[in-house]
C-alpha positions in Angstrom: 33.0 12.0 -0.9 30.7 9.6 -2.7 28.9 7.2 -0.4 30.4 4.2 -2.3 33.8 5.1 -0.8 32.7 5.7 2.8 33.0 3.1 5.5 30.3 0.7 6.3 29.6 -2.1 8.8 28.1 -5.2 7.1 27.1 -7.2 10.1 30.3 -7.8 12.1 32.5 -6.8 9.1 33.9 -3.3 9.4 34.9 -2.0 6.0 36.7 1.1 4.9 34.6 1.4 1.7 31.8 -0.3 -0.2 33.7 -1.8 -3.1 33.6 -5.6 -2.9 35.6 -8.2 -4.7 32.7 -10.6 -5.4 34.4 -13.9 -6.3 33.5 -13.8 -10.0 34.7 -16.9 -11.8 35.1 -18.2 -15.3 33.2 -21.5 -15.5 35.0 -22.4 -18.7 38.4 -22.7 -17.0 39.8 -26.1 -16.0 41.5 -25.3 -12.7 40.7 -24.0 -9.2 41.3 -20.4 -8.2 44.6 -19.0 -6.9 43.7 -18.0 -3.3 46.3 -15.3 -2.9 45.4 -13.7 -6.3 42.1 -12.8 -4.7 43.9 -10.7 -2.2 46.4 -9.2 -4.5 43.6 -7.7 -6.6 41.5 -6.4 -3.7 41.4 -2.8 -2.6 42.8 -2.3 0.9 40.1 -2.0 3.6 37.5 -3.8 1.5 35.7 -7.1 1.4 36.7 -10.2 -0.6 34.4 -13.1 -1.4 36.3 -16.2 -2.4 35.6 -18.1 -5.6 33.5 -21.3 -4.9 34.9 -23.6 -2.3 33.3 -27.1 -2.5 31.9 -28.1 0.9 33.0 -31.7 0.4 34.5 -34.0 -2.2 31.0 -35.1 -3.2 30.0 -31.5 -3.8 32.9 -30.8 -6.2 32.2 -30.3 -9.8 34.5 -29.0 -12.6 36.1 -26.5 -12.5 35.9 -26.4 -8.7 37.5 -29.6 -7.5 39.1 -29.0 -4.2 37.8 -27.6 -0.9 39.1 -27.3 2.6 39.3 -31.1 2.9 42.3 -31.0 0.7 45.3 -30.2 2.9 47.2 -28.2 0.2 44.1 -26.2 -0.6 43.4 -25.5 3.0 47.0 -24.3 3.5 46.7 -22.1 0.4 43.5 -20.4 1.8 45.2 -20.0 5.2 48.0 -18.1 3.4 45.4 -15.9 1.7 43.8 -15.2 5.0 47.1 -14.1 6.4 47.7 -11.9 3.3 44.2 -10.4 3.8 45.2 -9.4 7.4 48.3 -7.6 6.2 46.2 -5.7 3.7 43.4 -4.9 6.2 41.0 -6.8 3.9 38.0 -8.9 5.2 37.6 -12.2 3.5 34.6 -14.6 3.5 34.5 -18.1 2.2 32.0 -18.8 -0.5 30.6 -22.3 0.4 29.5 -24.2 -2.7 27.8 -27.4 -3.7 27.6 -28.3 -7.4 24.5 -30.4 -6.8 23.3 -33.7 -8.1 19.9 -32.3 -9.1 17.2 -31.2 -6.7 15.2 -34.4 -7.4 18.1 -36.7 -6.9 18.7 -36.3 -3.1 16.7 -38.4 -0.7 16.3 -37.4 3.0 19.6 -39.0 4.0 21.4 -37.2 1.2 19.9 -33.8 2.2 21.0 -34.4 5.8 24.5 -35.3 4.6 24.7 -32.2 2.5 23.7 -30.0 5.4 26.4 -31.7 7.5 28.9 -31.0 4.7 28.1 -27.3 4.8 28.3 -27.2 8.6 31.7 -28.9 8.5 33.0 -26.6 5.8 31.9 -23.6 7.9 33.8 -25.0 10.8 36.9 -25.4 8.7 36.6 -21.9 7.4 36.5 -20.6 10.9 39.6 -22.6 11.9 41.4 -21.2 8.9 40.8 -17.6 10.1 38.1 -16.4 7.6 36.0 -13.5 8.7 32.7 -15.2 7.7 31.0 -17.3 5.1 28.7 -16.8 2.1 26.2 -19.5 1.3 26.2 -19.8 -2.5 22.6 -20.3 -3.6 23.2 -18.8 -7.0 23.8 -19.9 -10.6 22.6 -23.4 -10.4 24.3 -24.4 -7.1 22.5 -27.0 -5.0 20.3 -24.5 -3.0 19.4 -22.7 -6.2 18.2 -26.0 -7.7 15.9 -26.4 -4.7 14.6 -22.8 -4.9 13.5 -22.7 -8.5 10.5 -24.7 -9.8 12.1 -25.2 -13.2 14.5 -27.7 -11.5 12.7 -28.6 -8.3 9.9 -31.2 -9.1 9.9 -32.8 -5.6 6.7 -33.9 -3.9 8.0 -33.8 -0.4 8.5 -30.9 2.1 11.3 -29.5 -0.1 9.1 -29.1 -3.2 5.9 -27.6 -4.4 5.1 -24.3 -2.8 7.6 -21.4 -2.5 7.8 -21.9 1.3 8.6 -25.6 0.8 11.3 -24.8 -1.7 12.8 -22.4 0.8 13.2 -25.2 3.4 16.7 -26.3 2.3 18.0 -22.8 2.1 16.7 -22.0 5.6 18.2 -25.2 7.1 21.5 -24.5 5.5 21.5 -20.9 6.9 20.6 -22.3 10.3 23.6 -24.7 10.1 26.0 -21.9 9.2 24.7 -19.5 11.8 25.2 -22.2 14.4 28.9 -22.1 13.6 29.4 -18.4 12.9 26.4 -16.3 14.2 24.1 -14.4 11.8 26.3 -11.3 11.7 29.0 -13.2 9.8 26.9 -15.1 7.4 25.6 -14.0 4.0 23.7 -15.6 1.1 24.5 -15.3 -2.6 21.5 -15.3 -5.0 21.0 -14.8 -8.7 17.4 -13.6 -9.1 16.1 -14.0 -12.7 19.3 -15.8 -13.7 19.1 -18.6 -16.3 22.6 -20.0 -16.0 22.8 -23.8 -16.1 19.2 -24.0 -17.2 17.7 -22.4 -14.1 14.2 -20.9 -14.3 11.1 -20.2 -12.2 7.5 -19.6 -13.2 7.3 -16.5 -10.9 10.8 -15.4 -10.1 9.8 -12.1 -8.5 7.5 -13.8 -6.0 10.1 -16.4 -5.3 13.0 -14.1 -4.7 11.1 -11.5 -2.7 9.8 -14.2 -0.5 13.3 -15.6 -0.1 14.7 -12.2 0.7 12.0 -11.6 3.3 12.6 -15.0 4.9 16.4 -14.3 5.0 15.7 -10.9 6.5 13.9 -12.6 9.3 17.0 -14.6 10.1 18.9 -11.3 10.6 21.8 -12.3 8.3 24.7 -9.9 7.6 24.0 -9.5 3.9 22.6 -10.9 0.7 24.7 -10.8 -2.4 22.7 -10.4 -5.7 24.8 -11.4 -8.7 24.5 -11.6 -12.5 26.3 -14.1 -14.6 27.3 -13.2 -18.2 26.9 -16.8 -19.2 23.1 -16.5 -19.0 23.1 -14.1 -21.9 22.3 -10.9 -19.9 24.2 -7.7 -20.9 26.9 -7.2 -18.4 25.9 -4.8 -15.7 22.2 -5.2 -16.5 19.9 -6.0 -13.6 16.7 -7.5 -14.9 15.1 -6.6 -11.5 15.6 -2.9 -12.5 12.3 -3.4 -14.5 9.5 -1.1 -13.2 8.1 -2.4 -9.9 10.8 -5.1 -9.4 13.6 -3.1 -7.8 11.6 -1.5 -5.1 10.0 -4.8 -4.1 13.4 -6.6 -3.9 15.0 -3.8 -1.9 12.0 -3.6 0.5 12.1 -7.4 1.1 15.6 -7.4 2.8 16.3 -4.9 5.6 20.1 -5.6 6.0 22.9 -5.0 3.6 22.6 -5.8 -0.1 25.7 -6.3 -2.2 25.0 -6.1 -6.0 27.6 -7.5 -8.3 28.0 -6.9 -12.1 30.2 -5.2 -14.7 29.3 -1.7 -13.5 30.7 1.6 -14.5 31.8 3.8 -11.7 28.8 6.1 -12.4 26.4 3.2 -12.2 27.9 1.8 -9.0 27.9 5.2 -7.4 24.2 5.7 -8.4 23.1 2.3 -7.0 24.6 3.1 -3.6 23.5 6.7 -3.6 19.9 5.6 -4.3 20.2 3.1 -1.4 19.2 0.2 -3.7 22.5 -1.4 -2.9 24.8 -0.9 0.2 27.9 -2.2 -1.5 29.0 -3.0 -5.1 30.9 -6.0 -6.3 33.3 -5.6 -9.2 35.7 -8.3 -10.4 38.9 -6.3 -10.0 38.1 -5.1 -6.5 38.5 -1.5 -7.6 36.5 1.0 -9.8 38.0 3.4 -12.2 36.2 6.2 -14.0 35.4 4.3 -17.1 34.2 0.9 -15.9 34.1 -1.9 -13.4 
């Protein structure tokens, strides 16, 4: 049997196979996700990452308007968690902050944002999720701090790569304090240009970020591509010569890679050990495509 369909432990998450439902969203829509739809489309025994859940009302941006603070939304996600249990599916909450721009937050605003993430992680735990994913991809607040095309700060959160990593590390520390590292992952979009994101040296930035996250012994990192940035679906720009090996070597724990992969491509990525699991929107893979 192909390795893609064999069991794997991703931190504390025991999975029957390596096909992940990655929380792909359509940013053009005008409504929040249907929580139970995520579970209906997932393959039994696998992992589901939710669509973005705003960590607070101030973090919400269209089309993601409601988080766990909204009672009806919280109850809907609790129902999805119960459905996941019945289907033997693991489910992690993707914690998201739309951001006000990396330059706009003062020290008090940064502290408040960290507190929002911590509180959202606590809410996710009370609702019965299996873990959380910190969304630092596709122009979310942590991504705005990471990339020098958007981060022009002159304080300890700006300038050098190490400084630009400070917010990410502080957010990870807050989530680990609630969940433990074996139930926390981070979502990144290396080389992505969605929402105007850019960096002068993305390979150096993201290999350093992955190495730093590896030192925090996280359960996984989730590397994603967004069609909105103009990249061909399923294309990984870090497949370029010299990039892929450096990225894989930078993070010792599980890597989930998400894109519009064919079955052949997904199998090859796992067989080659570049990825440990593959995210596809449907949660299943057929012979022709993802």
